[in-house]
C-alpha positions as protocol buffer text, in pm:
chain_id: "A"
residue {
  index: 1
  type: MET
  ca { x: -332 y: 7737 z: 2305 }
}
residue {
  index: 2
  type: SER
  ca { x: -407 y: 7372 z: 2250 }
}
residue {
  index: 3
  type: GLU
  ca { x: -240 y: 7304 z: 2596 }
}
residue {
  index: 4
  type: PHE
  ca { x: -481 y: 7573 z: 2742 }
}
residue {
  index: 5
  type: SER
  ca { x: -784 y: 7436 z: 2573 }
}
residue {
  index: 6
  type: HIS
  ca { x: -675 y: 7068 z: 2700 }
}
residue {
  index: 7
  type: LYS
  ca { x: -663 y: 7212 z: 3068 }
}
residue {
  index: 8
  type: ASN
  ca { x: -1004 y: 7378 z: 3027 }
}
residue {
  index: 9
  type: VAL
  ca { x: -1162 y: 7034 z: 2896 }
}
residue {
  index: 10
  type: LEU
  ca { x: -1043 y: 6868 z: 3198 }
}
residue {
  index: 11
  type: SER
  ca { x: -1136 y: 7133 z: 3434 }
}
residue {
  index: 12
  type: VAL
  ca { x: -1495 y: 7136 z: 3280 }
}
residue {
  index: 13
  type: LYS
  ca { x: -1509 y: 6759 z: 3300 }
}
residue {
  index: 14
  type: LYS
  ca { x: -1379 y: 6733 z: 3661 }
}
residue {
  index: 15
  type: GLY
  ca { x: -1642 y: 7013 z: 3756 }
}
residue {
  index: 16
  type: LEU
  ca { x: -1921 y: 6818 z: 3593 }
}
residue {
  index: 17
  type: LEU
  ca { x: -1812 y: 6489 z: 3772 }
}
residue {
  index: 18
  type: VAL
  ca { x: -1811 y: 6657 z: 4097 }
}
residue {
  index: 19
  type: LYS
  ca { x: -2170 y: 6804 z: 4024 }
}
residue {
  index: 20
  type: ILE
  ca { x: -2287 y: 6459 z: 3924 }
}
residue {
  index: 21
  type: LEU
  ca { x: -2137 y: 6296 z: 4231 }
}
residue {
  index: 22
  type: LEU
  ca { x: -2297 y: 6557 z: 4454 }
}
residue {
  index: 23
  type: ILE
  ca { x: -2643 y: 6513 z: 4298 }
}
residue {
  index: 24
  type: ALA
  ca { x: -2608 y: 6132 z: 4328 }
}
residue {
  index: 25
  type: ALA
  ca { x: -2524 y: 6179 z: 4692 }
}
residue {
  index: 26
  type: SER
  ca { x: -2824 y: 6419 z: 4752 }
}
residue {
  index: 27
  type: VAL
  ca { x: -3049 y: 6162 z: 4596 }
}
residue {
  index: 28
  type: ALA
  ca { x: -2911 y: 5890 z: 4798 }
}
residue {
  index: 29
  type: ALA
  ca { x: -2944 y: 6107 z: 5105 }
}
residue {
  index: 30
  type: LEU
  ca { x: -3324 y: 6183 z: 5008 }
}
residue {
  index: 31
  type: CYS
  ca { x: -3393 y: 5821 z: 4964 }
}
residue {
  index: 32
  type: ILE
  ca { x: -3256 y: 5728 z: 5293 }
}
residue {
  index: 33
  type: ILE
  ca { x: -3458 y: 6007 z: 5471 }
}
residue {
  index: 34
  type: VAL
  ca { x: -3777 y: 5961 z: 5291 }
}
residue {
  index: 35
  type: GLY
  ca { x: -3753 y: 5588 z: 5208 }
}
residue {
  index: 36
  type: CYS
  ca { x: -3761 y: 5591 z: 4826 }
}
residue {
  index: 37
  type: SER
  ca { x: -3790 y: 5267 z: 4648 }
}
residue {
  index: 38
  type: SER
  ca { x: -3515 y: 5198 z: 4371 }
}
residue {
  index: 39
  type: ASP
  ca { x: -3726 y: 5373 z: 4108 }
}
residue {
  index: 40
  type: PHE
  ca { x: -3798 y: 5666 z: 4322 }
}
residue {
  index: 41
  type: ALA
  ca { x: -4192 y: 5577 z: 4311 }
}
residue {
  index: 42
  type: ALA
  ca { x: -4257 y: 5521 z: 4678 }
}
residue {
  index: 43
  type: PRO
  ca { x: -4465 y: 5803 z: 4855 }
}
residue {
  index: 44
  type: PHE
  ca { x: -4292 y: 6035 z: 5111 }
}
residue {
  index: 45
  type: ASP
  ca { x: -4338 y: 5866 z: 5437 }
}
residue {
  index: 46
  type: MET
  ca { x: -4368 y: 6136 z: 5734 }
}
residue {
  index: 47
  type: ALA
  ca { x: -4379 y: 5867 z: 6011 }
}
residue {
  index: 48
  type: ASN
  ca { x: -4005 y: 5864 z: 6076 }
}
residue {
  index: 49
  type: LEU
  ca { x: -4005 y: 6244 z: 6101 }
}
residue {
  index: 50
  type: VAL
  ca { x: -4258 y: 6232 z: 6382 }
}
residue {
  index: 51
  type: PHE
  ca { x: -4162 y: 5926 z: 6566 }
}
residue {
  index: 52
  type: THR
  ca { x: -3835 y: 5730 z: 6652 }
}
residue {
  index: 53
  type: TYR
  ca { x: -3859 y: 5358 z: 6600 }
}
residue {
  index: 54
  type: SER
  ca { x: -3649 y: 5032 z: 6588 }
}
residue {
  index: 55
  type: HIS
  ca { x: -3677 y: 4770 z: 6317 }
}
residue {
  index: 56
  type: VAL
  ca { x: -3713 y: 4415 z: 6442 }
}
residue {
  index: 57
  type: SER
  ca { x: -3673 y: 4092 z: 6251 }
}
residue {
  index: 58
  type: ASP
  ca { x: -3727 y: 3771 z: 6460 }
}
residue {
  index: 59
  type: SER
  ca { x: -3912 y: 3464 z: 6480 }
}
residue {
  index: 60
  type: ASP
  ca { x: -4226 y: 3660 z: 6472 }
}
residue {
  index: 61
  type: GLY
  ca { x: -4145 y: 3828 z: 6156 }
}
residue {
  index: 62
  type: GLU
  ca { x: -4043 y: 4182 z: 6061 }
}
residue {
  index: 63
  type: TYR
  ca { x: -4191 y: 4480 z: 6241 }
}
residue {
  index: 64
  type: MET
  ca { x: -4138 y: 4812 z: 6376 }
}
residue {
  index: 65
  type: ILE
  ca { x: -4146 y: 4934 z: 6739 }
}
residue {
  index: 66
  type: ILE
  ca { x: -4225 y: 5292 z: 6811 }
}
residue {
  index: 67
  type: THR
  ca { x: -3946 y: 5400 z: 7056 }
}
residue {
  index: 68
  type: GLY
  ca { x: -4041 y: 5782 z: 7110 }
}
residue {
  index: 69
  type: HIS
  ca { x: -4138 y: 6110 z: 6934 }
}
residue {
  index: 70
  type: THR
  ca { x: -3944 y: 6395 z: 6786 }
}
residue {
  index: 71
  type: VAL
  ca { x: -4232 y: 6660 z: 6834 }
}
residue {
  index: 72
  type: SER
  ca { x: -4470 y: 6708 z: 7099 }
}
residue {
  index: 73
  type: GLN
  ca { x: -4821 y: 6640 z: 6973 }
}
residue {
  index: 74
  type: THR
  ca { x: -5173 y: 6687 z: 7110 }
}
residue {
  index: 75
  type: ASP
  ca { x: -5313 y: 6395 z: 6900 }
}
residue {
  index: 76
  type: VAL
  ca { x: -5096 y: 6104 z: 6844 }
}
residue {
  index: 77
  type: LYS
  ca { x: -5171 y: 5866 z: 6551 }
}
residue {
  index: 78
  type: ILE
  ca { x: -4962 y: 5554 z: 6558 }
}
residue {
  index: 79
  type: PRO
  ca { x: -4904 y: 5439 z: 6184 }
}
residue {
  index: 80
  type: ASP
  ca { x: -5015 y: 5121 z: 6041 }
}
residue {
  index: 81
  type: THR
  ca { x: -4682 y: 5090 z: 5874 }
}
residue {
  index: 82
  type: ILE
  ca { x: -4336 y: 5257 z: 5843 }
}
residue {
  index: 83
  type: TYR
  ca { x: -4176 y: 5199 z: 5488 }
}
residue {
  index: 84
  type: GLY
  ca { x: -4436 y: 4924 z: 5420 }
}
residue {
  index: 85
  type: ILE
  ca { x: -4335 y: 4740 z: 5748 }
}
residue {
  index: 86
  type: PRO
  ca { x: -4609 y: 4681 z: 6008 }
}
residue {
  index: 87
  type: VAL
  ca { x: -4579 y: 4880 z: 6330 }
}
residue {
  index: 88
  type: ARG
  ca { x: -4667 y: 4615 z: 6605 }
}
residue {
  index: 89
  type: GLU
  ca { x: -4560 y: 4786 z: 6911 }
}
residue {
  index: 90
  type: VAL
  ca { x: -4555 y: 5100 z: 7111 }
}
residue {
  index: 91
  type: GLY
  ca { x: -4225 y: 5057 z: 7313 }
}
residue {
  index: 92
  type: GLU
  ca { x: -4127 y: 5117 z: 7688 }
}
residue {
  index: 93
  type: SER
  ca { x: -4180 y: 5478 z: 7795 }
}
residue {
  index: 94
  type: ALA
  ca { x: -4226 y: 5592 z: 7450 }
}
residue {
  index: 95
  type: PHE
  ca { x: -4449 y: 5866 z: 7543 }
}
residue {
  index: 96
  type: PHE
  ca { x: -4390 y: 5882 z: 7900 }
}
residue {
  index: 97
  type: GLY
  ca { x: -4480 y: 6227 z: 8083 }
}
residue {
  index: 98
  type: GLU
  ca { x: -4594 y: 6386 z: 7756 }
}
residue {
  index: 99
  type: GLU
  ca { x: -4847 y: 6613 z: 7938 }
}
residue {
  index: 100
  type: ASN
  ca { x: -4978 y: 6778 z: 7612 }
}
residue {
  index: 101
  type: LEU
  ca { x: -5121 y: 6457 z: 7471 }
}
residue {
  index: 102
  type: SER
  ca { x: -5484 y: 6440 z: 7482 }
}
residue {
  index: 103
  type: SER
  ca { x: -5573 y: 6151 z: 7241 }
}
residue {
  index: 104
  type: VAL
  ca { x: -5389 y: 5847 z: 7085 }
}
residue {
  index: 105
  type: THR
  ca { x: -5506 y: 5639 z: 6810 }
}
residue {
  index: 106
  type: PHE
  ca { x: -5346 y: 5295 z: 6741 }
}
residue {
  index: 107
  type: GLY
  ca { x: -5264 y: 5180 z: 6390 }
}
residue {
  index: 108
  type: LYS
  ca { x: -5444 y: 4853 z: 6283 }
}
residue {
  index: 109
  type: ASN
  ca { x: -5113 y: 4636 z: 6325 }
}
residue {
  index: 110
  type: VAL
  ca { x: -5053 y: 4747 z: 6691 }
}
residue {
  index: 111
  type: THR
  ca { x: -5088 y: 4463 z: 6912 }
}
residue {
  index: 112
  type: LYS
  ca { x: -4869 y: 4542 z: 7234 }
}
residue {
  index: 113
  type: ILE
  ca { x: -4817 y: 4856 z: 7438 }
}
residue {
  index: 114
  type: GLY
  ca { x: -4485 y: 4866 z: 7645 }
}
residue {
  index: 115
  type: ALA
  ca { x: -4435 y: 4950 z: 8014 }
}
residue {
  index: 116
  type: ASN
  ca { x: -4493 y: 5317 z: 8105 }
}
residue {
  index: 117
  type: ALA
  ca { x: -4562 y: 5385 z: 7746 }
}
residue {
  index: 118
  type: PHE
  ca { x: -4821 y: 5655 z: 7826 }
}
residue {
  index: 119
  type: GLY
  ca { x: -4746 y: 5677 z: 8178 }
}
residue {
  index: 120
  type: GLY
  ca { x: -4797 y: 6051 z: 8334 }
}
residue {
  index: 121
  type: CYS
  ca { x: -4990 y: 6173 z: 8007 }
}
residue {
  index: 122
  type: THR
  ca { x: -5204 y: 6369 z: 8240 }
}
residue {
  index: 123
  type: SER
  ca { x: -5404 y: 6519 z: 7969 }
}
residue {
  index: 124
  type: LEU
  ca { x: -5491 y: 6208 z: 7789 }
}
residue {
  index: 125
  type: GLU
  ca { x: -5874 y: 6183 z: 7752 }
}
residue {
  index: 126
  type: THR
  ca { x: -5926 y: 5956 z: 7448 }
}
residue {
  index: 127
  type: ILE
  ca { x: -5792 y: 5621 z: 7358 }
}
residue {
  index: 128
  type: ASN
  ca { x: -5886 y: 5476 z: 7004 }
}
residue {
  index: 129
  type: TRP
  ca { x: -5808 y: 5102 z: 7020 }
}
residue {
  index: 130
  type: ASN
  ca { x: -5777 y: 4884 z: 6726 }
}
residue {
  index: 131
  type: VAL
  ca { x: -5924 y: 4525 z: 6681 }
}
residue {
  index: 132
  type: SER
  ca { x: -5546 y: 4359 z: 6684 }
}
residue {
  index: 133
  type: MET
  ca { x: -5459 y: 4493 z: 7050 }
}
residue {
  index: 134
  type: SER
  ca { x: -5370 y: 4195 z: 7262 }
}
residue {
  index: 135
  type: ASP
  ca { x: -5151 y: 4323 z: 7536 }
}
residue {
  index: 136
  type: ILE
  ca { x: -5127 y: 4642 z: 7763 }
}
residue {
  index: 137
  type: GLY
  ca { x: -4796 y: 4663 z: 7930 }
}
residue {
  index: 138
  type: ASP
  ca { x: -4709 y: 4734 z: 8303 }
}
residue {
  index: 139
  type: TYR
  ca { x: -4813 y: 5076 z: 8420 }
}
residue {
  index: 140
  type: ALA
  ca { x: -4884 y: 5155 z: 8053 }
}
residue {
  index: 141
  type: PHE
  ca { x: -5125 y: 5423 z: 8131 }
}
residue {
  index: 142
  type: GLN
  ca { x: -5040 y: 5500 z: 8482 }
}
residue {
  index: 143
  type: SER
  ca { x: -5148 y: 5862 z: 8626 }
}
residue {
  index: 144
  type: CYS
  ca { x: -5349 y: 5948 z: 8300 }
}
residue {
  index: 145
  type: HIS
  ca { x: -5558 y: 6153 z: 8526 }
}
residue {
  index: 146
  type: SER
  ca { x: -5794 y: 6285 z: 8246 }
}
residue {
  index: 147
  type: LEU
  ca { x: -5940 y: 5942 z: 8140 }
}
residue {
  index: 148
  type: ASP
  ca { x: -6287 y: 5917 z: 8278 }
}
residue {
  index: 149
  type: SER
  ca { x: -6411 y: 5592 z: 8094 }
}
residue {
  index: 150
  type: LEU
  ca { x: -6213 y: 5285 z: 7960 }
}
residue {
  index: 151
  type: ILE
  ca { x: -6351 y: 5020 z: 7724 }
}
residue {
  index: 152
  type: ILE
  ca { x: -6088 y: 4731 z: 7667 }
}
residue {
  index: 153
  type: PRO
  ca { x: -6126 y: 4587 z: 7331 }
}
residue {
  index: 154
  type: GLU
  ca { x: -6236 y: 4221 z: 7264 }
}
residue {
  index: 155
  type: ASN
  ca { x: -5904 y: 4075 z: 7160 }
}
residue {
  index: 156
  type: VAL
  ca { x: -5727 y: 4204 z: 7470 }
}
residue {
  index: 157
  type: THR
  ca { x: -5597 y: 3894 z: 7666 }
}
residue {
  index: 158
  type: SER
  ca { x: -5348 y: 4059 z: 7903 }
}
residue {
  index: 159
  type: ILE
  ca { x: -5361 y: 4384 z: 8095 }
}
residue {
  index: 160
  type: GLY
  ca { x: -5031 y: 4449 z: 8274 }
}
residue {
  index: 161
  type: ARG
  ca { x: -4935 y: 4528 z: 8633 }
}
residue {
  index: 162
  type: GLY
  ca { x: -5056 y: 4875 z: 8739 }
}
residue {
  index: 163
  type: ALA
  ca { x: -5164 y: 4947 z: 8402 }
}
residue {
  index: 164
  type: PHE
  ca { x: -5426 y: 5222 z: 8486 }
}
residue {
  index: 165
  type: TYR
  ca { x: -5285 y: 5280 z: 8832 }
}
residue {
  index: 166
  type: ASP
  ca { x: -5376 y: 5617 z: 8959 }
}
residue {
  index: 167
  type: CYS
  ca { x: -5623 y: 5708 z: 8677 }
}
residue {
  index: 168
  type: LEU
  ca { x: -5828 y: 5870 z: 8952 }
}
residue {
  index: 169
  type: TRP
  ca { x: -6113 y: 5976 z: 8729 }
}
residue {
  index: 170
  type: ILE
  ca { x: -6208 y: 5655 z: 8524 }
}
residue {
  index: 171
  type: LYS
  ca { x: -6575 y: 5603 z: 8637 }
}
residue {
  index: 172
  type: GLN
  ca { x: -6669 y: 5365 z: 8367 }
}
residue {
  index: 173
  type: LEU
  ca { x: -6475 y: 5032 z: 8295 }
}
residue {
  index: 174
  type: GLU
  ca { x: -6568 y: 4750 z: 8049 }
}
residue {
  index: 175
  type: VAL
  ca { x: -6319 y: 4444 z: 8031 }
}
residue {
  index: 176
  type: PRO
  ca { x: -6416 y: 4173 z: 7807 }
}
residue {
  index: 177
  type: GLU
  ca { x: -6385 y: 3789 z: 7931 }
}
residue {
  index: 178
  type: THR
  ca { x: -6111 y: 3733 z: 7662 }
}
residue {
  index: 179
  type: VAL
  ca { x: -5883 y: 3898 z: 7937 }
}
residue {
  index: 180
  type: SER
  ca { x: -5719 y: 3593 z: 8098 }
}
residue {
  index: 181
  type: SER
  ca { x: -5439 y: 3793 z: 8285 }
}
residue {
  index: 182
  type: ILE
  ca { x: -5438 y: 4110 z: 8486 }
}
residue {
  index: 183
  type: GLY
  ca { x: -5131 y: 4239 z: 8692 }
}
residue {
  index: 184
  type: GLY
  ca { x: -5150 y: 4353 z: 9032 }
}
residue {
  index: 185
  type: ARG
  ca { x: -5320 y: 4686 z: 9102 }
}
residue {
  index: 186
  type: ALA
  ca { x: -5402 y: 4733 z: 8737 }
}
residue {
  index: 187
  type: PHE
  ca { x: -5698 y: 4966 z: 8827 }
}
residue {
  index: 188
  type: PHE
  ca { x: -5608 y: 5064 z: 9177 }
}
residue {
  index: 189
  type: GLY
  ca { x: -5667 y: 5430 z: 9250 }
}
residue {
  index: 190
  type: THR
  ca { x: -5950 y: 5470 z: 9006 }
}
residue {
  index: 191
  type: THR
  ca { x: -6295 y: 5615 z: 9083 }
}
residue {
  index: 192
  type: TRP
  ca { x: -6465 y: 5280 z: 8933 }
}
residue {
  index: 193
  type: LEU
  ca { x: -6276 y: 5067 z: 9177 }
}
residue {
  index: 194
  type: GLU
  ca { x: -6369 y: 5264 z: 9482 }
}
residue {
  index: 195
  type: ASN
  ca { x: -6735 y: 5279 z: 9377 }
}
residue {
  index: 196
  type: TYR
  ca { x: -6725 y: 4904 z: 9325 }
}
residue {
  index: 197
  type: HIS
  ca { x: -6707 y: 4876 z: 9709 }
}
residue {
  index: 198
  type: ALA
  ca { x: -7062 y: 4984 z: 9754 }
}
residue {
  index: 199
  type: THR
  ca { x: -7205 y: 4686 z: 9533 }
}
residue {
  index: 200
  type: ASP
  ca { x: -6985 y: 4395 z: 9605 }
}
residue {
  index: 201
  type: GLU
  ca { x: -6702 y: 4286 z: 9830 }
}
residue {
  index: 202
  type: PHE
  ca { x: -6543 y: 4073 z: 9557 }
}
residue {
  index: 203
  type: VAL
  ca { x: -6415 y: 4265 z: 9249 }
}
residue {
  index: 204
  type: THR
  ca { x: -6388 y: 4011 z: 8960 }
}
residue {
  index: 205
  type: LEU
  ca { x: -6294 y: 4089 z: 8596 }
}
residue {
  index: 206
  type: GLY
  ca { x: -6236 y: 3926 z: 8278 }
}
residue {
  index: 207
  type: ASP
  ca { x: -6220 y: 3536 z: 8275 }
}
residue {
  index: 208
  type: GLY
  ca { x: -6270 y: 3497 z: 8647 }
}
residue {
  index: 209
  type: ILE
  ca { x: -5977 y: 3729 z: 8785 }
}
residue {
  index: 210
  type: LEU
  ca { x: -6042 y: 3865 z: 9118 }
}
residue {
  index: 211
  type: ILE
  ca { x: -5850 y: 4187 z: 9153 }
}
residue {
  index: 212
  type: ALA
  ca { x: -5990 y: 4315 z: 9482 }
}
residue {
  index: 213
  type: TYR
  ca { x: -6152 y: 4241 z: 9819 }
}
residue {
  index: 214
  type: HIS
  ca { x: -6352 y: 4521 z: 9966 }
}
residue {
  index: 215
  type: GLY
  ca { x: -6489 y: 4325 z: 10278 }
}
residue {
  index: 216
  type: ASN
  ca { x: -6368 y: 4361 z: 10642 }
}
residue {
  index: 217
  type: GLN
  ca { x: -6360 y: 4001 z: 10742 }
}
residue {
  index: 218
  type: SER
  ca { x: -6052 y: 3854 z: 10907 }
}
residue {
  index: 219
  type: HIS
  ca { x: -6144 y: 3486 z: 10775 }
}
residue {
  index: 220
  type: VAL
  ca { x: -6241 y: 3518 z: 10401 }
}
residue {
  index: 221
  type: THR
  ca { x: -6365 y: 3244 z: 10169 }
}
residue {
  index: 222
  type: LEU
  ca { x: -6323 y: 3329 z: 9797 }
}
residue {
  index: 223
  type: PRO
  ca { x: -6607 y: 3251 z: 9555 }
}
residue {
  index: 224
  type: LYS
  ca { x: -6592 y: 2919 z: 9364 }
}
residue {
  index: 225
  type: ASN
  ca { x: -6582 y: 3085 z: 9028 }
}
residue {
  index: 226
  type: VAL
  ca { x: -6250 y: 3267 z: 9087 }
}
residue {
  index: 227
  type: LYS
  ca { x: -5984 y: 3120 z: 8857 }
}
residue {
  index: 228
  type: LYS
  ca { x: -5694 y: 3384 z: 8917 }
}
residue {
  index: 229
  type: MET
  ca { x: -5605 y: 3638 z: 9173 }
}
residue {
  index: 230
  type: ALA
  ca { x: -5423 y: 3977 z: 9102 }
}
residue {
  index: 231
  type: GLY
  ca { x: -5336 y: 4217 z: 9391 }
}
residue {
  index: 232
  type: THR
  ca { x: -5641 y: 4083 z: 9582 }
}
residue {
  index: 233
  type: PHE
  ca { x: -5545 y: 4148 z: 9929 }
}
residue {
  index: 234
  type: ALA
  ca { x: -5244 y: 4382 z: 9881 }
}
residue {
  index: 235
  type: GLY
  ca { x: -5200 y: 4588 z: 10168 }
}
residue {
  index: 236
  type: ASN
  ca { x: -5477 y: 4441 z: 10386 }
}
residue {
  index: 237
  type: ILE
  ca { x: -5351 y: 4412 z: 10743 }
}
residue {
  index: 238
  type: GLY
  ca { x: -5677 y: 4280 z: 10869 }
}
residue {
  index: 239
  type: VAL
  ca { x: -5705 y: 3946 z: 10693 }
}
residue {
  index: 240
  type: GLU
  ca { x: -5589 y: 3642 z: 10904 }
}
residue {
  index: 241
  type: LYS
  ca { x: -5724 y: 3343 z: 10718 }
}
residue {
  index: 242
  type: VAL
  ca { x: -5831 y: 3287 z: 10329 }
}
residue {
  index: 243
  type: THR
  ca { x: -5986 y: 2985 z: 10195 }
}
residue {
  index: 244
  type: LEU
  ca { x: -5895 y: 2940 z: 9824 }
}
residue {
  index: 245
  type: PRO
  ca { x: -6145 y: 2769 z: 9599 }
}
residue {
  index: 246
  type: SER
  ca { x: -6047 y: 2408 z: 9481 }
}
residue {
  index: 247
  type: HIS
  ca { x: -5985 y: 2501 z: 9113 }
}
residue {
  index: 248
  type: LEU
  ca { x: -5776 y: 2820 z: 9127 }
}
residue {
  index: 249
  type: GLU
  ca { x: -5526 y: 2838 z: 8874 }
}
residue {
  index: 250
  type: CYS
  ca { x: -5307 y: 3139 z: 8959 }
}
residue {
  index: 251
  type: ILE
  ca { x: -5204 y: 3327 z: 9256 }
}
residue {
  index: 252
  type: GLY
  ca { x: -5101 y: 3646 z: 9072 }
}
residue {
  index: 253
  type: ASP
  ca { x: -4891 y: 3954 z: 9124 }
}
residue {
  index: 254
  type: MET
  ca { x: -4913 y: 4113 z: 9473 }
}
residue {
  index: 255
  type: ALA
  ca { x: -5215 y: 3874 z: 9579 }
}
residue {
  index: 256
  type: PHE
  ca { x: -5107 y: 3890 z: 9947 }
}
residue {
  index: 257
  type: MET
  ca { x: -4839 y: 4124 z: 9948 }
}
residue {
  index: 258
  type: GLY
  ca { x: -4811 y: 4319 z: 10274 }
}
residue {
  index: 259
  type: CYS
  ca { x: -5078 y: 4095 z: 10453 }
}
residue {
  index: 260
  type: THR
  ca { x: -4884 y: 4119 z: 10778 }
}
residue {
  index: 261
  type: GLN
  ca { x: -5155 y: 3940 z: 10985 }
}
residue {
  index: 262
  type: LEU
  ca { x: -5218 y: 3659 z: 10748 }
}
residue {
  index: 263
  type: LYS
  ca { x: -5145 y: 3319 z: 10943 }
}
residue {
  index: 264
  type: ASP
  ca { x: -5333 y: 3057 z: 10760 }
}
residue {
  index: 265
  type: ILE
  ca { x: -5386 y: 2978 z: 10394 }
}
residue {
  index: 266
  type: THR
  ca { x: -5402 y: 2627 z: 10194 }
}
residue {
  index: 267
  type: VAL
  ca { x: -5292 y: 2646 z: 9838 }
}
residue {
  index: 268
  type: PRO
  ca { x: -5492 y: 2400 z: 9621 }
}
residue {
  index: 269
  type: ASP
  ca { x: -5298 y: 2138 z: 9400 }
}
residue {
  index: 270
  type: SER
  ca { x: -5469 y: 2302 z: 9091 }
}
residue {
  index: 271
  type: VAL
  ca { x: -5267 y: 2618 z: 9122 }
}
residue {
  index: 272
  type: THR
  ca { x: -5012 y: 2628 z: 8839 }
}
residue {
  index: 273
  type: GLU
  ca { x: -4863 y: 2994 z: 8874 }
}
residue {
  index: 274
  type: ILE
  ca { x: -4721 y: 3203 z: 9174 }
}
residue {
  index: 275
  type: GLY
  ca { x: -4683 y: 3574 z: 9052 }
}
residue {
  index: 276
  type: ALA
  ca { x: -4419 y: 3835 z: 9160 }
}
residue {
  index: 277
  type: ASP
  ca { x: -4447 y: 3946 z: 9528 }
}
residue {
  index: 278
  type: ALA
  ca { x: -4734 y: 3729 z: 9578 }
}
residue {
  index: 279
  type: PHE
  ca { x: -4657 y: 3646 z: 9949 }
}
residue {
  index: 280
  type: CYS
  ca { x: -4410 y: 3937 z: 9993 }
}
residue {
  index: 281
  type: GLY
  ca { x: -4429 y: 4057 z: 10335 }
}
residue {
  index: 282
  type: CYS
  ca { x: -4639 y: 3799 z: 10505 }
}
residue {
  index: 283
  type: THR
  ca { x: -4446 y: 3821 z: 10812 }
}
residue {
  index: 284
  type: SER
  ca { x: -4694 y: 3622 z: 11034 }
}
residue {
  index: 285
  type: LEU
  ca { x: -4750 y: 3332 z: 10772 }
}
residue {
  index: 286
  type: GLN
  ca { x: -4651 y: 3011 z: 10936 }
}
residue {
  index: 287
  type: THR
  ca { x: -4642 y: 2731 z: 10682 }
}
residue {
  index: 288
  type: LEU
  ca { x: -4704 y: 2734 z: 10300 }
}
residue {
  index: 289
  type: HIS
  ca { x: -4740 y: 2408 z: 10116 }
}
residue {
  index: 290
  type: LEU
  ca { x: -4689 y: 2433 z: 9728 }
}
residue {
  index: 291
  type: GLY
  ca { x: -4782 y: 2155 z: 9488 }
}
residue {
  index: 292
  type: SER
  ca { x: -4619 y: 2005 z: 9201 }
}
residue {
  index: 293
  type: GLN
  ca { x: -4843 y: 2143 z: 8945 }
}
residue {
  index: 294
  type: ILE
  ca { x: -4681 y: 2483 z: 8971 }
}
residue {
  index: 295
  type: THR
  ca { x: -4469 y: 2554 z: 8668 }
}
residue {
  index: 296
  type: SER
  ca { x: -4364 y: 2918 z: 8735 }
}
residue {
  index: 297
  type: VAL
  ca { x: -4275 y: 3172 z: 9028 }
}
residue {
  index: 298
  type: GLY
  ca { x: -4246 y: 3533 z: 8991 }
}
residue {
  index: 299
  type: ASP
  ca { x: -3975 y: 3762 z: 9130 }
}
residue {
  index: 300
  type: ARG
  ca { x: -3976 y: 3833 z: 9515 }
}
residue {
  index: 301
  type: ALA
  ca { x: -4272 y: 3596 z: 9551 }
}
residue {
  index: 302
  type: PHE
  ca { x: -4174 y: 3491 z: 9895 }
}
residue {
  index: 303
  type: GLU
  ca { x: -3950 y: 3794 z: 10001 }
}
residue {
  index: 304
  type: HIS
  ca { x: -3981 y: 3894 z: 10370 }
}
residue {
  index: 305
  type: CYS
  ca { x: -4237 y: 3596 z: 10427 }
}
residue {
  index: 306
  type: SER
  ca { x: -4182 y: 3416 z: 10741 }
}
residue {
  index: 307
  type: ALA
  ca { x: -4373 y: 3099 z: 10623 }
}
residue {
  index: 308
  type: ALA
  ca { x: -4177 y: 2765 z: 10633 }
}
residue {
  index: 309
  type: LEU
  ca { x: -4193 y: 2630 z: 10274 }
}
residue {
  index: 310
  type: TYR
  ca { x: -4299 y: 2282 z: 10188 }
}
residue {
  index: 311
  type: VAL
  ca { x: -4235 y: 2178 z: 9830 }
}
residue {
  index: 312
  type: LYS
  ca { x: -4244 y: 1896 z: 9610 }
}
residue {
  index: 313
  type: GLU
  ca { x: -3915 y: 1744 z: 9516 }
}
residue {
  index: 314
  type: GLY
  ca { x: -3799 y: 1823 z: 9165 }
}
residue {
  index: 315
  type: SER
  ca { x: -4077 y: 2093 z: 9124 }
}
residue {
  index: 316
  type: ALA
  ca { x: -4052 y: 2435 z: 8973 }
}
residue {
  index: 317
  type: VAL
  ca { x: -4067 y: 2587 z: 9317 }
}
residue {
  index: 318
  type: GLU
  ca { x: -3786 y: 2371 z: 9443 }
}
residue {
  index: 319
  type: GLU
  ca { x: -3563 y: 2497 z: 9164 }
}
residue {
  index: 320
  type: TYR
  ca { x: -3687 y: 2854 z: 9234 }
}
residue {
  index: 321
  type: CYS
  ca { x: -3583 y: 2834 z: 9601 }
}
residue {
  index: 322
  type: LYS
  ca { x: -3253 y: 2683 z: 9509 }
}
residue {
  index: 323
  type: LYS
  ca { x: -3186 y: 2963 z: 9268 }
}
residue {
  index: 324
  type: ASN
  ca { x: -3274 y: 3236 z: 9534 }
}
residue {
  index: 325
  type: GLY
  ca { x: -3139 y: 3077 z: 9838 }
}
residue {
  index: 326
  type: ILE
  ca { x: -3464 y: 3038 z: 10013 }
}
residue {
  index: 327
  type: GLY
  ca { x: -3486 y: 2775 z: 10274 }
}
residue {
  index: 328
  type: TYR
  ca { x: -3750 y: 2501 z: 10211 }
}
residue {
  index: 329
  type: THR
  ca { x: -3852 y: 2135 z: 10302 }
}
residue {
  index: 330
  type: THR
  ca { x: -3945 y: 1875 z: 10053 }
}
residue {
  index: 331
  type: ALA
  ca { x: -4260 y: 1699 z: 10125 }
}
């Protein structure tokens, strides 16, 4: 009888221990799912049930990047934080092709939107920015066909290549002077840009950035107030000569891409940057003199370009040519 009782006691103790372990495991799992603090006082954070995200800790601090979503939503609200960590970015292609999405509101800590983040969101009508926003990525909102007006917030300094490409129904556009960088064809294919043709042959936005030329002259002299170019003459097969302003700083993305009849252009010594595809496809260009002030050259800048390149010895352009196997002459 005593042996039987002893076994029962052991069995009860083992059963109790198993229950305790199961309860502990359940609590631990719950904490992992909902983000409990050690005293279980933290509120239930729904953000991780709606979005997928990555946790980053680098020289800029600790932050979250929204990488996608787990359920289709009509109105997306990007949170300020996840588990108390600021959400700073919406990552590349996070909502790409989400056709049901009609509005997006960015949390107060979001400063950057990744490439193609909202590309192909054809029902997107409303974008609620925040005061912290500084960078809209390449093709971030391309083909958002339901957008009809766009007011870029004051703190934005950079608009990516093709950021609003093919947003056909954008009729109203406001870009602050704080914008110092615009990628090629950022607003190509919008009604706003097409209508601009009726008022001025030169389309300048932000801090002196020339994004398009709507004239039909073969010899073009750019306005003196132009500081940078972005996609300005892309695909123009009529222009033969372009005179650049003496204080030009940047020949940006796709500035002369596909200008098959361009024969004559002088790059001023003030230029510090040549963007991606800048002279790509300039098959009639004979010579191109590039100064020592240029510090960066973008991908494919001289691809399919017939020009003989004259560069300064030891310059960034010479290094670029060496790296990419491009012939040149030092001057």
